[in-house]
N, C-alpha and C positions, 0 to 999 in steps of 0.2 A: 379530558385528552385521553384518547386511547390509550391502551397499554402498549409497550414497546412490541409484544408479540403480534398483537392486533394491526399494527401498523405495517410490521414485516411482511405478515400474511397478505394484507390487502394492498399494498403499494408494491412489492418486490416478490410477492409469491412465495415467500420463505416461511418454513415453522420451526418456531423456538419451542423447545421445552421448557417446563415451568423453571427446572435447575439453570438452565442457560440465559433465561430472562431475568432471573435473580441474580446470576454472576455478571450480566451486564449492566443491570441496574446500581449494583453494588460500585460496579468499575466507574461509572459515569459520577456518583456521588462520591468517591474517593478521589477522582480528577478533581472534582470542585473544592473539596477540603485542601488537598495539597496546593492549590493553585491560591490560595489563602495566603500562603506564605512564600510561594515561587511562582515565577511566570511559567505556565505548561502551556495555557491556551488563552485566547482572547474570549472565548465564549464563556459566558459566565451564569448563565440559568440552566437549572436541570432540565426544561424542555428545549432549548437549544443544544445541550450536550446530548440528548436522547437522538434527536432528528439530526442534527449537523457533523455528529461525532459518529453515534453508535449504529444509526439507520444508513446514515452514509457511507461506513465501511463494510456493513453488511451488502450493500449493493453490489459490491465486488463479484458477490457469488453468482449474480444474474448472467455473468459471461464466463465463468470459470466453472461453473458447475460445483458440485461436493469437492472438497480440497482433502478429504479424508485418504490418507496415504499418499499425498503429495508431498515434496520437498519445496518450501515456499520461503523467499527472502523479501522482506519488507523495507526499502531503502530510506532513509531519513523519517523513520517511524515517529520521531516526536515523543507524544506521550504514549505509544502504541497504537496509530491508527495508521491503516486498517489491520496492522498485522494480529493484534492480540483479540480483537473483535472475532476476527475470522478464525483464529484457535478456538476461542469459546465456542462458537458455531461448528466448528470442524475438529474437534479434539484430537484425532487421530492423525493430524497433517505435522509435518515436522517444520518448525517455524525458526527462521534467523530475524533478528532485528538489529539493524544497521542505524547508529546513531552517533554524531560527531558531538553533540551537546550531554555532557556526563549526566547532570542532574536530571534530564528527561530519561535516559537508558536507567537511572537507577529508579525512577517511579515505574517504570515498565518492568523491571526486576521484581519490585515490591509487589505489583499486583498480580505477577504471576505466581510469587510464592503464596501470595494470601488465597488465591484461588485454587492452588494446586496442580498449577499447569506444567506438565511435564513436555520434554521434546522442544524446549526453546532454548535457543542460542543467543547470548547478546553481544553484539560486536561496537566498542566505544572505536568507531573508525570511519573514515570517509570511503563512499563507494569506488573510488578510484582506485584505493588501496587494494581492497578485497577484491576487485573484478582482475587482479593480476596474480592472485594467490591460488596455486592449484588446488587447494582444497574446496574453495568457492567457483572458481571460473567454470561455466558451462556446466554446473553442478546441480541448478533448480529447474524443477518444472514451471514455477511460475514467479515471477518478479513483480513486484507491486510499489507503487510510490503515490503519494498524494501531495499535491501541489509544493513540490519541491523545485521543479525549475521547468522551463520551456521544452517543448517535447525533442527539438533536437539534441539538446544536451540531456535531457532524460534518459534517452535511447544510449548514448552512451556511458550513462552509470548501470543502466539494468541489462541490455542485450548482452553483453560480456558474462553475466551471471546466468544467462539461460540456456539449456540443454536445447541441443537440436530436437524442434519438433513443438518445444514448449512456449510458453508465452509470456509478455509481459504487459501488464496491465495498468495505465496510466489515469488517475483520477483528475479531472481538469475540468474547469468553469467554462464560460460562453465562449472562451476564445478556441476551444477543442477544433473544432473543423477546420480554422483557419491554420492552427497549429499543426495539424495532422498533414495538412498538404505541405507546409514550409519543411515539415520533418521527412518528407519520403526520401531524399537524398541519402540523409542522415542513416535512416532506418536500413536502406539498402546496402548502404557501405559496410555498415554493422551486421549484416548477416539477417536482417528481419524482413518482414513483409506485412504491410498495413493491412488488417484483415477486418476491423469493424470499428465505429465510432459511433456509440450507443447512447443516447438521451436517456437521462433518469430524473424521473419525476418524485418529490418527496414531499410530504405534508406540512403546510404552515410555513413554507417558505417560496420566495419568488425566485430565487438566483437558479439559474439554469446550470447543471450539471451533468457532465459525460463521462463515459469509460471508454478510453483509447486502447483498443486491443491489437498488438501485433505480433507475429506469429514469427518463430527463429526457425529461419528455412537453412542458413547456410553458417559455417563456423564464422566466428569474429576474428578478423585479422588480429596477429599477435601483438601489433602495435596498440591497439584499442585496449581498453582507455587509457588514453593520456594522463600523464602525471597531474596530481590534484592541481585543481585550479584552473588548468587549461580548456577545458571542455566549456566551462562556463565563459570565459574569456573569449575563445573561439569556436563556437560551433560549428560542427561539419556542414559545409554548403558548398554546392557547386562552383 
């Protein structure tokens, strides 16, 4: 199999330094090592981790561009995807990881410490909670999430965190085009405008992946996000 840097160049048009590639490869190996004693991921082989976690996370950069100097929040980060991968690729970005499962956030803290990643904040919380806090509300240039919820729900998690002119990026599977159409109402209510649904092709896998990009064009009304659990139970709809 090609190296991670070769795949990033060929499939995503991204350049990784030798140091970045080494950090990412260590991260993937450490994930599998921790996974032997706690369930962090269902992906079990180094090859799958490389493509389905590392390369997949790097694909976000194909719609955001370089994130150095940007403030980024990753909601429902799990074991740090895509947030920590983006931080390794763009070390000058400021990153906030939001995760409700403590053991997953502990792993993220371990990775950041071992790799010497600074400018990373770890929040053991739900998105609905931080979306109502002054220090986080409409404070981020970019909000990202991967496989967290359907788009009408995800928009209520992410858009309250995004500043005017900023973007939310959702990593989705094959249902993304249909979800994007179904989410237009919720996105509009929350101050967003659907800008792009971009297909992502990755090597050695057949699953279809998409990046859904939403631009923040108006302030999110103060009543959103609703309290924890409500967005998923009652997604915004006309």
